[in-house]
N, C-alpha and C positions, 0 to 999 in steps of 0.2 A: 534553594535551587533543587528542583526535582531531578532525580536520577534519570528517569525515563518518562516521556510523555507520549502516549499513544492517541492518535487522532482517529475518531470514529465518525465517518460521514453517515448522516441519517436523512432519509427522505421517506416520509409517510410510514414510519416504523412503529407507530403507537400500539398496534396489535401484536407485534411479534418481537419487540425489543426485549431481550432477556435481562431485565433490570436487576434481578436478584443475583444473577451470575456476575455482573459487574461489581455489585456490593461485596460479594464474597471474595472476589479477586483483590479488591482494595484492602480488605482485612488481612488477606494472606500474603500479599506482595506489597510491602511498604516502599519498594523502589519505584513503583509504577503509578502514575497519575493518568487521568483521561481528559481529553478535550473533545467534546462532541460538537459536530457541526450540523446544525439543522438547516438543510438545504431548501428552505422555502416550503416546508411541509404545510398542508392544509388540514391535516387531521390534528390529533392531540399530541403529536410527537414533541413539540417544543415545551409544552406544559409538563410532560413526563420527564424530560431531560432536566428541566429546572427543579423539579422535585428531587431528582437524584442528586443534583448539585447541592441542594439544601441539606440533604442527608450526609453529604461528605464534603464539608467546607474545606477549601484549600487543596482538595484532591481531585475534584471534578469541576471543569469549566465548560461553559456552553457558548458557542459562537452561533448566533442566529443570522442567517442570510434572509433578506427581505423577499427574495424570489428565487425560484429554482434555477440553479446554474449548472447542474450536472455534477457527477461524481468527481471528475478530474479537478474542476475548479473548487469544489467543496474541500477536497483534500489539500489542494495547493494553498488555499487561504487558511485552512486549519494548521498546516505545517508552519506557515509563516508566523501565525499567531503564537504557536507553541515555541518557536525559536526565539521569540522576544524575551522569554524568561530564561534562556540559555541552559536548558537541561543538557546532560551529557549525551543522551540519545533521544531521537524522535522517530516514531514509526507510525504506521497506520494499519488498521484492521477493519474488516467488514462488520457492519452492525449485527448481521444475523449470526455471527460467531461460528460460521462454517469452520474457521480456524479457531479452536477453543483458546480461552485466555491463558491457560497454563502453558501454551507454547511461547508466550512472551519472554519468560526467563531464559528459555533455551535459545531464542534468537539473540537476546542481549548477551548471553554468555559467549557467543562467537566474537562479538566486538570486544568484550573484556579480555578474551584470550589471544586475539589476533589483532594487534595494533595497526597492521597494514590494511585491514579490511575497513571499507567505508560504508558499504551497503550489504545487508544480509537479506536474501530473498527466501521466503518460505517456499518449499517446492513440494508439489503433490505427486509423490512417487510411490507406487504400490509395491511395497517390499514386505517380505515375511516379518511379522511382528509389528507391522504398522496397520492402522485402520484408515484407509482412504476410500470413502464411499462417494461414487460419482456415477451418474447415469451413463450407459454405454454411448448414446449419441453424443452427449457433451464431451465424453472422454475422447472419442475419436476425432471429433471436430477440433477439440482442443489440441490434440497432437498434430493435426495438420497446421493449425495456426502457429503452434510452437515452432514447427519446422521452418515455416516462412519467416517468423520473427527472428529465429536464429540466423537465417540467411541474410535478412535485412540488416542485422547488427554485425554480421560477420563474427559471431561470438557463440561459443558452444554453451548456450544457456538452455536449460531444460524447460523451465516454467516461468515465463514472465508475468502471467496473469493471475497467479495466486494473490489474494488480497491481504497478504501478511508480509510486511516489510519493515525493517528497522535500520536506521543509519546513524553514523557518528556525526554530531553537529560540528559544523565548520563553516568558514566563509564560502568555501566551494559549494557545500551543500545548500546553503541559503541562496546562492546564485542560481542553482539549478531550478529553484522554485520561484524565482523572481518574476518571470513572465508567464502569462497564461499558456497552457498547452494548446497546440494546434489540433489535437485530437482529443476525443473523450474516452471511448472504450479502450483505446490502445495507449493511454497516457503512460502506463508502466514501461512500455517499450520506449516511448519518447524520453522518459526520464533517463534511461540507460544510454540512449543515443546522445542526449545532452552531455552526460558525463564523458562519453567517449569523445565527442567533439571538443569538449573543454580540455581534456587530456592531450588531444592532438595539437591544440593551439598553445598550450602552456607546458610547464614542466611537471605536471601531475604524474603520479605513478600510472603504469598501464592499467587499462580497465580490467584486464584479466586478474590483476592482483587486488583491485579495489572491491570486486564483487565476490560474494560467497553464497552459494545455494545450500540451504539446510533442509533435508527431507523432513517433513513434518511427521510427528507420531500419529496425528489424527487430523482428518479433514472430512466434513460431511456436507454434501450438497443440501441446501435448505430450500423447501418449497417457497415460492413467492419471489424468487430471484428476478431482478429487473432486467437482467441480461437475457435476450431472446436469441434463438438460433438464427433468426432472420437478420440479426445484427452482424453475422459473420462476414458477409460481403462488405459491409461498411468498415469493419475492422481491417480487412485486407486493403481497402483503399487508404485507410489510415496509415498502414505500414508503408505504402508507396509514398505518401506525403512525408513521412518521417525520414525515409531514405533520401528523398530529394532535398529536404531542408537541412539535414544535419550531416549526412554521411557521403553523399555523392562526390563532393570535392575531395574527400579523403581517398575514395576508391580510384580517382584519376591520378593520384600521386604515386 
């Protein structure tokens, strides 16, 4: 049984996937395996991933989707596949490694040290001694979105959208990924909303205790991101849908 499985969603990443970085991490971190999800790529991504799996048998798996389904669904299906082997922890990370792989042990260490924590969120906070490189427009738009997301969730969360998260495996966590997300760009917020709603309906611990935000030591915006500034209005609509679906009934009580 793997200690930790990290899901990496990939769509047309043949030219920029840092294959050597993944190989180095596998050699240095024996607790971490990877499950790559090829989201219906039309370039050479799938062939590249299969070669990587051949180089690291038992440590790298590839889930190939026949057609593009979007990042949210790729991650959801990857997480469900990873959970079948019952690792202690499962997480996901962006393929461009904006969050470097050496942050994985730091994220995992929180779960190891704090048994009450279920989900650890990497957080892009510009602090002295940290290296967080992000364009000014994306930073400020991101802060506006984060404020609205925090209001939507009624939760003081700083950064829902960082593509680095890891969680403790459990029946509850598997249930959170059981159904397709109703949003794509804002599925990270939806995941938190699902956990909030589940805790409200059952005897789970409060969401404030289950979540933990860890400021990353390093994060670098990578050219070629598939998220566009024009997606911002779509993301706001997604937040409205999430609130209506999962949280509005709670607000009335």
